[in-house]
N, C-alpha and C positions, 0 to 999 in steps of 0.2 A: 349348739353344744358348745363350750369348754372342758380342753382336755390341755391333764399333764402328760410327760409321757418322757418315763426312765428308762436310758441309753438310746436316748435319742442320737447321738452322734453312731450307732451302728445299723451293720447292718438293714434292721426290720425300723428302727425306725427313721430310719432314711424311706423305709417304704411307705410310714402309716403315714409318714408327713407329704406322702406325698399323694394319697389314698383321700385323706384328709381334710382339704384342700378348701374345702366346702364351710370347719370348722373353726377356730377361734386355739392356737398354745400360746399355754395363758403359762404352763408351767415347766421343766426338764433340767432333768437331771444325769450328768452321765461325770468316765474320768474328770474329766474336765473341775465338774465342782455343779452349780447348779441353781438354775433364775429361774423366777417371778415376776409378772404382772402387777405384782400385789391381789388380783382376784384371786373367784376359787373354781378350782377346778369342775365341772360335772360331775368325771369321767380319771385317772389314770389308768396309764395305757402302760403296760410294763412287759418289757421280751430282753428283760436283759439277762441277768445273769442271777440264780438260788445266794447272790451272800450282799445284793440285792435288796432282797423279800424283807428286812427292818423296817427299811428303810418307805420304801415301797406306803409299807401299811401305814409310819407312821403318820406320814401324808392323808390315807386317806381316813383317817381317822379326824386329823386337822380339821382338813378342812371338808371333813366328808362327802368325800366323794365316795365315786366308786368307781369299782376294781378291775379291771382285765388284763387276765397275763394268759401269756404264752410263752415264757420262758419251762427250758426242760431243767429234768434235775430236778424233780425237787425232792428231798422226802420225806416226813411221818413226818417229822417237828413241823415241816411248813405247813405242810397240808394243817393242819390244827391248826395252826398260823391267820390258815385263812379261814379257815370256819369256825374260827375265835372273831375275825376280821364279820364275817359274814350275819353274824348281827349284827352291826346295824347297818351293814350295807348291803348292796346287791354287790353279788362278789363274782366271774365270768371265769370258770378254768377250763382252760381245753393245753395239749402237749401241738395240734391244728386246728387251725380256724377254712382250711378248702371245706367246702364245702360237697368236694367226693371222698375226702375222706372219711369224715362227719356219713354221707350217706353209706360207703362202703359199711361204717363201722351199727347203722341198721342192720344192715344188707345180713352181716357176718350173727350180729346178734340172734333172729329170723331166722336161719336158715343154717347155718355151723350143722344144728343138731341132726340133718340129713347124712353128716361125716364123720358122726364122732369115732367109729371104727375105722376114718382112711388117716391112712399118715397127713402131717399138717407142718411146715413150718413159711416162714415169715424170710425176704430174703429183703431190705434196704439199705438204701445208698443217697449218701447225701456228699455235698464238697466237703475238701482237705480240711475244713476249718472248724467244722463242725468237735466239737468234746462228747458228749458223749456217746456211747451205741449202749447196748442197741438204741435209737432211736426214741426216748417217750413218745411219741404216731407211732411207732412199733408194738410195744405195752402195751399200746392201747388197744389196735386189733386185738392183739396176745387176748386181753381180756374180750373182748368183745364176742369171742366163742370162744369162751368158757374154761377153757382146758388148759395148760402151758405146753409149752413146744420149743425145740433150736431157733435161731434166729440168729440172720446173720447179718453185717454189715463192713460194707463196705464205702472207705473214707476216698472218693477222686473226687478231682477237676472242681467245677465250677458249680455240683447238683444239685440245686432245691433240692427234693425228696424226691425219691419211686420207693414203693413202698409194692411187694408182693409175695402175697397170703395164696399159697399152693397147697391143691387140698394130695391126695393121689392113689389105689388101692394098683392093687394085680394086674390094675385092666382100664384105667382108663386114667385122666389126669385135671383138675379141676382150677380155674388159679384168677385171683382179679387180683387186677395193676392195676395201681395207682400214679400216675406221671405229675409233678408241678414242674409247667415249663417255663413258671414267674416269678417271685416271688410275692410279687403285688396282689394273688389270688389269694395271697394270706394277711393281707396289710387290708384289702376290702371286705374281707372274712370279721376282722375283732373289730374294722369300720360297725359294719355287721350289729357283733355285739354288744359296741362303743350304743348304738343309739338307742339298742334294747336295754343297760344297764345303764343307764341314765333316769331308765324313770317306774325301773324294777324295785319290787320291795324286797327287801334284807333278804341275805339268798347263797347258796351256798350252790352255783350254775356249772351247766354244763352249756357247750358250743353246741352242740346233739341238743340241748333243753332251747336255745334260741330258735334252732329252727321249723323244729317242732312248731313252739307258738305265733312265730307268723303263720307259719304254714292254717292253723287255727284261729287266727285273725282273715286273714283272705277267704 
């Protein structure tokens, strides 16, 4: 698989290059400029920031490349841009490419109805260089519960990502916790998404859908 990488010098860009070691990096975009070996990528990876999205979309259209995007802080106008692109190529968008987080999302979507009359709050912790708060993952998990709730964000040290979804009533507490030990889990999830997107029909997919498709095939 040939792939392009937007944000190639960032933390996730470096992790993606490690995870994609058996594939060919043929295009990069970063704050220093862009590089290409002259060929066409099958898929473009973007884990940068929302300001890069117009250029990413332009490159996908130019090369007919699928897109895997893990950028956080996207606005409604950004999603509209992704929906337009998804009419031409496969687009996989997620705020978190951890298999564990997406399994938790499925659990919450199916079982939160049992706790509709319980209190609900979400606590998320990330490294001190993360700009958005609450995290896109926390918002994604909140959406999976089907109702709004208070969310608390901590930005400390080098924590890759902790998410705690806490339900409670007067007599008991039920919490769902996920901890990312290394950023590599996101890169390997992104690889799985890229392998799916490279051959998928045009459309806007979630990473949850990618995982469910792989289960059906197995």
